C-alpha positions in Angstrom: 35.8 -80.9 9.4 32.5 -81.3 7.4 30.3 -79.8 10.3 31.8 -76.6 9.3 30.1 -76.8 5.8 26.9 -75.6 7.7 28.3 -72.0 8.3 26.5 -70.5 5.0 23.1 -71.9 6.4 23.7 -70.6 10.0 24.8 -67.1 8.8 22.1 -66.8 6.2 19.6 -68.2 9.0 20.6 -65.7 11.7 20.3 -62.8 9.3 16.7 -64.0 8.1 15.7 -64.4 11.9 17.0 -60.8 12.6 15.1 -59.4 9.6 11.8 -61.3 10.5 12.2 -60.0 14.0 12.5 -56.2 12.8 9.4 -56.8 10.6 7.5 -58.5 13.7 8.3 -55.3 15.9 7.2 -53.0 13.0 4.0 -54.7 12.9 3.3 -54.4 16.8 3.9 -50.7 16.4 2.2 -50.1 12.9 -0.8 -47.7 12.9 -3.2 -50.4 11.5 -2.5 -52.6 14.3 -5.3 -51.5 16.6 -5.2 -54.5 19.1 -3.2 -54.0 22.3 -0.9 -56.7 23.7 0.2 -57.8 27.2 3.5 -58.7 28.1 3.0 -62.4 27.9 1.0 -62.1 24.7 4.0 -60.4 23.3 6.3 -63.0 24.4 4.0 -65.6 23.2 3.8 -63.9 19.6 7.8 -63.7 19.5 8.3 -67.2 20.5 5.8 -68.6 18.1 7.1 -66.3 15.7 10.5 -67.4 16.1 9.8 -71.0 15.6 7.7 -70.1 12.5 10.8 -68.4 11.1 13.2 -71.2 11.7 10.9 -73.7 10.1 10.2 -71.6 7.1 13.9 -70.7 6.5 14.9 -74.5 6.9 12.4 -75.4 4.2 13.5 -72.2 2.0 17.1 -73.5 2.2 16.2 -76.5 0.2 17.8 -75.1 -3.2 20.9 -74.0 -1.2 21.3 -77.6 0.1 20.9 -79.0 -3.3 23.6 -76.4 -4.6 25.9 -77.5 -2.2 25.2 -81.1 -2.9 26.1 -80.9 -6.4 29.4 -79.1 -5.7 32.2 -81.5 -6.8 35.4 -81.6 -8.7 35.1 -85.2 -9.7 32.3 -84.3 -12.2 34.9 -82.6 -14.3 37.3 -85.5 -14.6 37.2 -87.4 -18.0 34.9 -88.7 -19.4 32.2 -87.4 -17.2 32.9 -83.9 -17.5 32.5 -84.0 -21.4 29.4 -86.2 -21.2 27.7 -83.8 -18.8 28.8 -80.8 -21.0 27.2 -82.6 -24.0 24.1 -83.2 -22.3 23.7 -79.5 -21.5 24.2 -78.7 -24.8 21.7 -80.7 -26.0 19.0 -79.8 -23.5 19.7 -76.1 -24.3 19.2 -77.1 -28.1 16.0 -79.0 -27.3 14.5 -75.8 -25.5 15.7 -73.6 -28.3 15.0 -75.5 -31.4 12.0 -77.7 -30.5 8.6 -75.8 -30.9 6.5 -78.1 -28.7 9.0 -78.7 -26.0 7.9 -79.3 -22.5 8.3 -75.8 -21.2 6.4 -74.4 -24.1 3.4 -76.5 -23.2 3.1 -74.5 -19.8 2.9 -71.4 -21.7 3.9 -67.9 -20.6 7.6 -67.2 -20.1 8.3 -70.6 -18.8 10.4 -71.6 -21.8 12.3 -68.5 -21.9 13.1 -68.6 -18.5 14.3 -72.4 -18.8 16.3 -71.3 -21.7 18.1 -68.8 -19.8 18.8 -70.9 -16.8 20.0 -73.8 -18.8 22.1 -71.5 -21.2 24.0 -69.8 -18.1 24.6 -73.4 -16.3 26.1 -74.5 -19.7 28.3 -71.7 -20.1 29.6 -71.7 -16.7 29.9 -75.6 -16.5 32.1 -75.2 -19.9 34.3 -72.5 -18.2 35.1 -74.8 -15.3 35.5 -77.9 -17.5 37.9 -76.3 -19.8 39.6 -73.9 -17.4 40.6 -75.9 -14.4 43.3 -73.2 -13.0 40.3 -70.9 -12.8 37.7 -73.2 -11.4 37.9 -72.1 -7.8 37.4 -68.4 -8.8 34.5 -69.3 -11.2 32.9 -71.4 -8.3 33.6 -68.3 -5.8 31.7 -66.3 -8.3 28.8 -68.4 -8.5 28.7 -68.9 -4.8 28.6 -65.0 -4.4 25.6 -65.0 -6.7 23.8 -67.8 -4.7 24.3 -65.8 -1.7 23.3 -62.6 -3.2 20.1 -64.0 -4.5 19.1 -65.3 -1.0 20.0 -62.2 0.6 18.1 -60.3 -1.9 15.0 -62.3 -1.5 15.0 -62.1 2.2 15.2 -58.5 2.2 12.7 -58.1 -0.7 10.3 -60.6 0.8 10.7 -58.4 4.1 9.8 -55.2 2.2 7.0 -56.8 0.3 5.7 -58.2 3.5 5.6 -54.6 5.1 4.0 -52.9 2.1 1.4 -55.7 2.1 0.5 -55.2 5.9 0.5 -51.6 5.4 -2.4 -51.9 2.7 -4.2 -54.8 4.1 -3.5 -55.4 7.8 -2.5 -59.2 7.3 0.2 -61.2 6.0 0.3 -62.7 2.6 -3.0 -64.1 1.3 -5.0 -64.6 -2.0 -4.4 -60.9 -2.8 -0.6 -61.5 -2.8 -0.9 -64.3 -5.1 -3.1 -62.1 -7.6 -0.3 -59.5 -7.5 2.2 -62.1 -8.4 0.2 -62.8 -11.3 -0.9 -59.5 -12.4 2.7 -58.2 -12.4 2.1 -55.4 -14.6 -0.5 -53.6 -12.7 1.4 -54.5 -9.4 4.8 -53.1 -10.4 3.0 -50.1 -12.0 1.2 -49.3 -8.8 4.5 -49.5 -6.9 6.1 -47.4 -9.3 3.5 -44.8 -9.0 3.1 -45.0 -5.1 6.4 -45.1 -3.6 9.6 -43.8 -4.0 11.2 -46.4 -6.0 14.7 -45.3 -6.7 15.7 -44.6 -3.2 13.9 -47.8 -1.9 15.7 -50.1 -4.4 18.9 -48.2 -4.0 18.9 -49.2 0.0 17.8 -52.5 -0.7 20.7 -53.1 -3.2 23.3 -51.5 -1.0 22.2 -53.6 2.2 22.2 -56.7 -0.1 25.5 -56.3 -1.3 27.0 -55.4 1.9 25.4 -58.4 3.7 26.2 -60.7 1.0 29.8 -59.7 1.1 30.0 -60.2 4.9 28.6 -64.0 4.6 30.8 -64.5 1.5 33.9 -63.5 3.2 33.1 -65.5 6.4 32.1 -69.0 4.6 33.9 -68.8 1.2 37.0 -70.7 2.5 34.6 -73.7 3.3 34.6 -74.3 -0.7 38.2 -74.8 -0.8 37.8 -78.4 0.3 34.4 -80.0 -0.5 32.9 -82.8 1.5 33.3 -86.5 0.3 30.3 -88.5 -0.8 29.8 -89.9 2.7 29.9 -86.6 4.2 27.5 -85.3 1.8 25.2 -88.0 2.7 25.2 -87.6 6.3 24.6 -83.6 5.8 21.9 -84.5 3.3 20.2 -86.9 5.8 20.4 -84.4 8.3 18.8 -81.8 6.2 15.8 -84.1 5.3 15.1 -84.8 9.0 15.1 -80.9 9.8 13.0 -80.4 6.9 10.4 -83.0 7.8 10.3 -81.5 11.3 9.8 -78.2 10.0 7.0 -79.3 7.6 5.2 -80.9 10.6 6.1 -77.8 12.9 4.6 -75.2 10.4 1.4 -77.3 9.8 0.7 -77.3 13.6 1.8 -73.7 14.1 -0.5 -72.6 11.4 -3.7 -73.9 13.0 -3.0 -72.0 16.1 -5.8 -69.2 16.4 -6.4 -66.6 19.1 -9.0 -64.1 19.8 -6.5 -61.4 18.6 -6.4 -61.5 14.9 -3.5 -59.1 14.9 -1.5 -61.5 17.1 -2.2 -64.1 14.6 -0.9 -62.3 11.7 2.1 -60.9 13.4 3.4 -64.4 14.9 2.8 -66.0 11.3 5.4 -66.1 8.6 4.7 -64.9 5.3 6.3 -67.5 3.2 4.0 -70.5 4.3 1.0 -68.2 4.1 1.9 -67.2 0.6 2.2 -71.1 -0.4 -0.8 -72.0 1.4 -2.7 -69.1 -0.8 -1.1 -70.0 -3.7 -2.3 -73.9 -3.6 -5.7 -73.0 -1.9 -7.3 -70.5 -4.1 -10.7 -72.0 -3.6 -11.5 -73.7 -0.3 -13.8 -76.8 -0.2 -16.5 -76.0 2.1 -17.3 -79.2 2.8 -14.1 -80.1 3.7 -13.0 -77.1 6.2 -16.4 -75.8 7.4 -19.1 -76.7 9.9 -22.1 -78.4 8.2 -25.5 -79.8 9.0 -27.8 -82.0 6.8 -27.8 -80.7 3.3 -31.7 -80.9 2.9 -32.0 -79.2 6.5 -29.5 -76.5 5.3 -31.5 -75.8 2.2 -34.9 -75.9 3.7 -33.7 -73.6 6.5 -32.0 -71.0 4.0 -35.0 -71.1 1.5 -37.6 -70.5 4.1 -36.9 -66.8 4.0 -38.6 -66.6 0.5 -42.3 -66.5 0.0 -41.8 -69.4 -2.6 -39.3 -71.6 -0.7 -37.4 -72.9 -3.5 -34.1 -72.0 -5.3 -35.8 -71.2 -8.6 -38.8 -68.7 -7.8 -41.2 -66.9 -9.8 -41.1 -63.1 -9.3 -44.4 -61.8 -10.2 -45.4 -58.0 -9.8 -49.0 -56.7 -9.5 -48.1 -53.5 -11.4 -47.0 -53.2 -15.2 -43.1 -53.6 -15.8 -41.2 -50.3 -16.2 -38.9 -50.0 -19.1 -36.3 -47.7 -17.9 -32.5 -47.5 -18.6 -30.2 -48.5 -15.4 -26.7 -47.5 -14.8 -25.2 -49.5 -12.1 -21.9 -47.6 -10.7 -19.5 -49.5 -8.6 -17.3 -47.0 -6.9 -13.9 -48.3 -5.8 -13.0 -48.5 -2.0 -15.7 -45.9 -0.6 -16.1 -46.5 2.8 -19.3 -45.3 4.5 -17.3 -43.1 6.9 -16.0 -41.1 3.9 -19.4 -39.4 3.6 -20.7 -36.7 6.0 -23.9 -38.6 6.8 -21.7 -41.0 8.3 -19.6 -38.7 10.3 -17.1 -37.9 7.7 -15.6 -34.3 8.3 -13.1 -33.9 5.6 -15.9 -32.8 3.0 -14.4 -35.2 0.5 -17.9 -36.3 -1.0 -19.9 -33.0 -1.6 -21.7 -34.5 -4.6 -22.5 -37.8 -3.3 -23.8 -36.3 0.0 -26.1 -34.0 -2.0 -27.2 -36.8 -4.2 -28.0 -39.0 -1.3 -30.4 -36.3 0.0 -32.4 -36.8 -3.3 -32.0 -40.5 -3.5 -33.4 -43.7 -2.0 -30.7 -44.1 0.5 -29.7 -47.5 2.0 -28.2 -46.2 5.2 -27.3 -49.8 6.9 -25.7 -51.8 4.1 -22.9 -54.1 4.2 -20.6 -55.1 1.4 -19.8 -58.9 1.2 -16.0 -58.6 1.1 -13.0 -56.7 0.9 -11.9 -56.9 -2.8 -13.6 -55.4 -5.9 -14.0 -59.0 -7.3 -16.1 -59.5 -4.3 -18.5 -56.5 -4.9 -18.8 -57.5 -8.4 -19.7 -60.8 -7.7 -22.4 -59.7 -5.3 -24.0 -57.1 -7.5 -23.9 -59.5 -10.5 -24.8 -62.7 -9.1 -26.8 -61.6 -6.0 -25.4 -64.5 -3.7 -23.5 -64.6 -0.5 -19.8 -64.8 -0.9 -18.2 -68.3 -0.8 -14.9 -69.6 0.8 -11.6 -68.8 -1.3 -11.5 -66.6 -4.3 -14.6 -64.8 -5.9 -16.4 -66.7 -8.3 -15.2 -64.1 -10.9 -11.6 -65.5 -10.4 -12.7 -69.1 -10.8 -12.6 -71.3 -13.9 -16.5 -72.2 -13.6 -17.5 -68.7 -13.7 -19.7 -68.5 -16.9 -23.2 -68.9 -17.9 -24.2 -68.0 -14.3 -27.7 -66.3 -13.6 -27.0 -62.9 -13.4 -28.4 -59.3 -13.1 -27.2 -58.7 -16.8 -29.0 -61.8 -17.9 -32.4 -60.6 -16.6 -32.1 -57.3 -18.3 -31.2 -59.2 -21.6 -34.2 -61.3 -21.3 -36.1 -58.0 -21.2 -34.4 -56.8 -24.5 -31.9 -54.7 -22.9 -28.2 -53.6 -24.3 -25.9 -55.0 -21.4 -22.3 -53.8 -20.9 -19.8 -53.6 -18.4 -17.6 -50.5 -18.4 -14.2 -50.4 -16.9 -11.5 -47.6 -17.4 -8.6 -50.3 -17.1 -7.7 -53.5 -18.9 -10.6 -55.6 -18.1 -8.3 -59.0 -18.3 -7.2 -57.8 -14.7 -8.9 -60.0 -12.0 -10.5 -62.0 -14.8 -13.4 -59.4 -15.2 -13.3 -59.8 -19.0 -13.6 -63.7 -18.8 -16.3 -63.3 -16.3 -18.7 -60.6 -18.0 -18.0 -61.8 -21.5 -18.8 -65.2 -20.4 -22.1 -64.1 -18.9 -23.4 -62.0 -21.8 -22.1 -58.6 -21.3 -20.6 -56.4 -23.9 -17.3 -54.8 -22.6 -16.2 -51.2 -22.9 -12.5 -50.9 -21.3 -9.3 -49.1 -22.0 -8.8 -50.8 -25.3 -11.9 -49.0 -26.5 -10.3 -45.4 -25.9 -8.6 -43.3 -28.5 -5.5 -41.6 -27.4 -7.1 -38.2 -27.7 -10.0 -39.5 -25.2 -7.4 -40.0 -22.4 -6.7 -36.8 -20.5 -4.8 -38.7 -17.7 -4.3 -42.5 -16.9 -2.1 -44.5 -14.3 -1.7 -48.2 -13.9 -5.3 -49.1 -13.0 -7.0 -47.1 -15.8 -7.8 -44.0 -17.5 -9.1 -41.2 -15.0 -12.6 -41.2 -13.8 -13.6 -38.5 -15.5 -12.5 -39.9 -19.1 -14.6 -43.2 -18.4 -17.4 -40.7 -17.6 -17.2 -39.1 -21.0 -16.9 -42.6 -22.6 -19.9 -43.8 -20.7 -22.2 -41.0 -21.9 -20.6 -41.6 -25.5 -21.8 -45.4 -25.0 -25.2 -44.5 -23.7 -26.0 -42.2 -26.2 -25.2 -44.7 -29.0 -27.1 -47.4 -27.1 -30.2 -45.0 -26.8 -30.1 -44.3 -30.7 -30.5 -48.0 -31.1 -34.1 -47.8 -29.7 -33.3 -50.4 -26.8 -33.2 -49.7 -23.2 -29.7 -50.2 -21.6 -28.3 -51.6 -18.6 -24.5 -50.5 -18.1 -22.3 -51.5 -15.3 -19.5 -49.0 -14.6 -16.8 -49.8 -12.1 -14.5 -46.8 -11.2 -10.8 -47.0 -10.7 -9.4 -43.6 -9.5 -9.9 -44.2 -5.7 -7.1 -46.7 -5.7 -3.2 -46.3 -4.6 -1.3 -44.6 -6.2 -4.5 -42.2 -5.7 -3.3 -40.0 -8.7 -5.5 -38.1 -11.1 -5.4 -34.6 -13.2 -4.4 -31.7 -11.4 -6.7 -28.7 -11.4 -10.0 -30.5 -10.8 -10.2 -30.5 -7.0 -8.2 -28.7 -4.1 -6.1 -31.9 -3.4 -3.3 -32.1 -6.0 -2.9 -35.5 -7.9 0.8 -35.3 -6.9 -0.2 -35.6 -3.2 -1.3 -39.3 -3.8 -3.4 -39.2 -0.8 -6.7 -41.4 -0.1 -8.7 -38.4 0.5 -7.6 -36.8 -2.8 -8.8 -40.1 -4.7 -12.1 -40.3 -3.0 -12.7 -36.4 -3.7 -11.5 -36.9 -7.3 -14.1 -39.8 -7.8 -16.8 -37.7 -6.3 -15.9 -34.8 -8.8 -15.8 -37.3 -11.7 -19.3 -38.5 -10.6 -20.5 -34.9 -10.6 -19.4 -34.4 -14.0 -21.0 -37.5 -15.2 -24.4 -36.6 -13.9 -24.0 -33.1 -15.3 -23.5 -34.6 -18.8 -26.2 -37.2 -18.3 -28.6 -34.5 -17.1 -28.3 -33.0 -20.9 -29.0 -36.4 -22.6 -32.6 -37.4 -23.9 -32.4 -40.7 -22.1 -31.6 -39.2 -18.5 -35.3 -38.9 -17.4 -36.0 -42.5 -18.3 -32.8 -43.7 -16.5 -32.3 -45.1 -12.8 -29.1 -44.6 -11.4 -27.7 -47.2 -8.7 -24.6 -46.0 -7.0 -22.8 -48.2 -4.5 -19.3 -49.0 -3.2 -17.6 -52.2 -4.2 -16.0 -52.6 -0.7 -14.4 -50.5 2.0 -10.9 -48.8 2.0 -9.6 -51.0 4.3 -10.6 -54.3 6.0 -8.2 -54.4 9.1 -9.5 -54.5 12.4 -9.7 -55.8 16.0 -11.6 -58.9 15.2 -11.7 -61.1 12.2 -14.6 -59.2 10.6 -14.8 -55.7 12.0 -18.3 -54.4 11.3 -17.5 -50.8 10.4 -14.8 -52.1 7.7 -17.6 -53.5 5.6 -20.3 -50.7 5.8 -20.8 -49.0 2.5 -22.8 -46.1 1.1 -25.7 -47.3 -1.6 -28.5 -45.2 -3.0 -30.9 -45.4 -5.9 -31.7 -42.2 -7.8 -34.1 -41.3 -10.6 -35.5 -37.8 -11.1 -39.4 -38.1 -11.1 -39.5 -41.6 -10.2 -37.7 -42.5 -6.9 -38.8 -40.4 -4.0 -36.1 -39.3 -1.8 -36.1 -41.6 1.4 -33.9 -43.4 3.9 -34.2 -47.2 4.1 -32.6 -48.0 7.5 -33.0 -51.8 8.1 -29.9 -54.2 7.9 -29.3 -55.4 4.3 -26.7 -56.9 2.0 -24.8 -55.8 -1.2 -26.7 -58.9 -2.5 -30.2 -57.2 -1.9 -29.6 -54.1 -4.2 -30.5 -55.5 -7.8 -33.5 -57.7 -6.5 -34.9 -54.6 -4.9 -34.2 -52.6 -8.2 -36.0 -55.2 -10.0 -38.8 -54.9 -7.5 -38.8 -51.2 -8.2 -39.1 -51.8 -11.9 -41.9 -54.3 -11.5 -39.9 -57.1 -13.3 -41.4 -60.4 -13.7 -38.9 -63.1 -14.0 -37.9 -66.5 -12.7 -35.3 -65.9 -10.0 -32.1 -67.8 -8.7 -30.8 -64.7 -6.7 -30.3 -65.4 -3.2 -30.5 -61.6 -2.1 -34.0 -60.1 -1.5 -36.1 -57.3 -2.5 -36.0 -55.2 0.8 -39.5 -53.8 0.3 -41.3 -57.3 0.4 -43.1 -58.3 3.4 -40.8 -61.5 3.8 -37.5 -59.7 3.8 -35.4 -60.6 6.7 -32.8 -58.1 7.7 -29.3 -59.7 7.5 -26.0 -59.3 5.8 -23.1 -61.5 4.8 -19.4 -60.2 5.2 -16.6 -62.3 4.6 -12.6 -62.3 3.8 -11.3 -65.4 1.8 -11.7 -67.8 4.6 -13.8 -66.0 7.7 -17.5 -66.2 6.5 -19.8 -63.9 8.6 -23.4 -63.7 9.0 -24.9 -60.5 10.5 -28.5 -61.0 12.1 -30.4 -60.0 15.1 -27.7 -58.1 16.8 -25.1 -60.8 16.2 -22.2 -61.6 14.0 -21.7 -65.3 13.6 -18.5 -66.3 12.0 -17.5 -69.9 10.5 -14.0 -70.5 9.6 -11.5 -73.3 8.9 -11.3 -75.8 10.4 -15.0 -76.2 11.1 -14.5 -73.4 13.7 -17.5 -71.1 14.9 -17.4 -67.9 16.9 -20.2 -65.4 17.6 -20.0 -62.0 18.7 -22.8 -59.8 20.3 -23.1 -56.4 18.7 -23.6 -53.2 20.6 -23.6 -49.9 18.8 -21.0 -47.5 20.3 -22.5 -44.1 21.3 -21.9 -41.2 19.0 -23.6 -37.8 18.0 -25.0 -39.2 14.8 -28.5 -40.4 14.0 -29.0 -44.1 15.0 -29.1 -45.3 11.1 -25.8 -43.7 10.4 -23.9 -44.8 13.6 -21.0 -47.1 12.3 -18.8 -48.6 15.0 -20.0 -51.7 17.0 -18.5 -53.2 20.2 -18.1 -56.7 19.0 -18.0 -59.0 22.3 -17.4 -62.8 21.9 -20.0 -65.1 23.4 -19.2 -68.1 25.4 -22.5 -69.8 24.4 -23.5 -69.0 20.8 -27.0 -68.8 19.8 -27.2 -71.9 18.0 -30.0 -70.8 15.6 -28.0 -68.1 14.3 -25.3 -70.5 13.8 -27.5 -72.7 11.9 -28.6 -69.9 9.7 -25.1 -68.9 9.0 -24.1 -72.4 8.2 -27.4 -73.0 6.1 -26.7 -69.9 4.1 -23.0 -70.7 3.2 -23.4 -74.4 2.8 -26.3 -74.2 0.6 -24.7 -71.6 -1.7 -21.5 -73.7 -1.8 -23.4 -76.7 -2.7 -25.5 -75.0 -5.4 -22.5 -73.5 -7.0 -20.6 -76.8 -7.0 -23.6 -78.5 -8.5 -24.0 -75.7 -11.1 -27.5 -75.0 -9.7 -27.0 -71.2 -10.0 -26.2 -71.2 -13.6 -28.9 -69.9 -16.1 
C-alpha cells in the first residue's frame, strides 16, 4: 500500500515539469533570444533541461518529504502529546521573551518569522491533541496549505524567471540575489512596472485550481499513514534520489556550449539561484586559468612608464585647480545616441554636447550593472570575478578618484537620487571618504516626482546645483560624482517635460527624460559663478542590456563618454579603444595632477597608452585588444574571438557591431595578457595592495 504515498510528489512533479517546459519554450521564442537553434540542438536543450528539472524538483521536495515523515497519530497519545505540546509552548515563549535568543542574533526579521512559524505549529498541534475527532479535518487543512505553498512557489518562480529573463536575458544570477535582499526597491519596481493586480489575480486563481486538483487526487492517502518501517523505506529511497540529483545537477551545471542562450534555456533557475547566493565572490585562484604570479605582475605592469603598482605621476605643467563634476548616467547604451546610429532622437542634448566636448568614441563599460560602473570610475581597476567590490565586505580604505581629489584639498561628494544604502553604495562611498547627498537630504517640497528608485533626475539636478553652490561658497574646489536614476524600469517621470508621457513607461522615454534633465542641469550650472572653472565628465554606467549571441557581445558594452569644459577642453574625438577605467586617469592628466597612483587604468594621451578594454559579467572576464576578445571563465576555460566590424553607413569610429568568430587556436600572448590583468588585480585586492 505504501508506494501510493508518493502520489503527491508525482502530481507536484508533473506540474513542475509542465511549467518548466512552458517557460523553456517561451524563452526559445523570446525576442531577447537572438541565437538560432537547429533541430538537434533543440532536442538537446529540452532533454538536458528535463533532467535539470527532475533533479531540481527532487531536491526542492525535501521539505515535503520531512512533512510526510512526521505525520503520525501516535505522537498525540499520552504522555507524548502533552510533552511535545509543552515543549512547543516553551519554545514559543523562549523566542517571545528572551531578548538575546538564537534567532535575534541573526538580526533582521528572523526572530519574527520564527515566532510566527512556531506559534502556528503550536496552535495546530494543540487543536489536533485536544480535538481528536477533528484531527483528520485539521490535517487535511494543513495538507492543503502545504500543497498550496508548493504550487504557489512553482508558479511564482516561473513568473519570476520570465521577468528576470525579460530584463537580463539569463536565468537567475547575482542580480536575483540582490533583488531578494533589496525587497523594497524590487517590489516597488514590480508594482510600478507591471499590471500587478491582474497578474497576481491570475497567479492566485491558477494556484487555487491546481492545488484543489492535486488535493482531491491525493488526500485519501492521509487516512492511513505509513508505519515506521514503511517510512524508513520511503525516506531511504528519497535520500538516494536526492544524492543522485545533487550529483546530476553538479555535472549538468558544468556543461557549456558555444551558444550562450542554449546554456541558459536548458538550465534550471533554482540551482543557479542557490549557486549565486552562496558564491557572491568567486576565488580567481580556484576557478580561473593562471600563470606564475611574478610573471603575471611583470607582464601587466609593463604597460606603464614606471612598471610598478605604485607609480609617481608627474606633470611638466602646473596643476589646474578646477571643479570636477562626474555624471554617471544610468543604462545609457551608445546606440541611443545619434552619433552611433540612433534614429529616435531621444538624446538631443547629449548629441549636441558631444559636438562641443572631448568625446571618447570607442569606450567600453567594464560590466552590466551600476555598481560595476561606479567601481570602474572610482577605483579605476579591471572588474574581478563575482560581485563588484562595492558589494563586498572589504570595500573601504581603497585608492580612489575621490581620494586623489581630497589630497588636493577638494570637497568630495557622491550624489544619488535614491537611498544610497541600495547596492551598498553608502557603505562604499562613506568608507572611502566621500560625503553623501541622497534622498534622505531632500525636503518634501524639493521633490516634484519620485518612484521606487529615487527622486526624478531633474530634482536631483536642482539639488546638485544647490550642493555645488554651497561648496563654492566655502572657497574649496569640489569633486561631485552624480549617479542618475530615471533611466531605469519602470521609466516613470513627470509629465509635460518631453513628448513621451511618463505613463508610457518606455525605455525611450526614460532615456529622453534623463537627457532633458541633464540639459536643465547645464542650463542652471551655466548661471553659476563656478561654472567657467568646472570640468564635466559625462559617461554611462553600463548599457541598457547585456544579452547577446556570445558571452560578451561587444555592442552591449559600448557606452558614450565625454569631457566638457567651456574655454578649457577643445572639441575633439578620441577614437582609440579604451576602457571605463581609463577615464579618470585621463582627466587627472588633463588637470596636470601630480600624485602617487595605484590606478590600473591609463591616461590615454600618454605615449605608453595601450588601447584595450575590459568587459565582464560576474563570471566571464573579457579582454579586448588587437582585434580580439579573450574570455576566461570558470573552470579555467579560455575562449578567444576574432573581431570584425560589420558594415554600416556610420563613420568608422562610431560603428558598433562586431562579428565575433570563435578561434580554434587562440593567440597565446593575448591569453597571457588577459590572465595577467585579471590575476594580478585579484591578487592585489586579496592582499589589500590596492588600499590607500
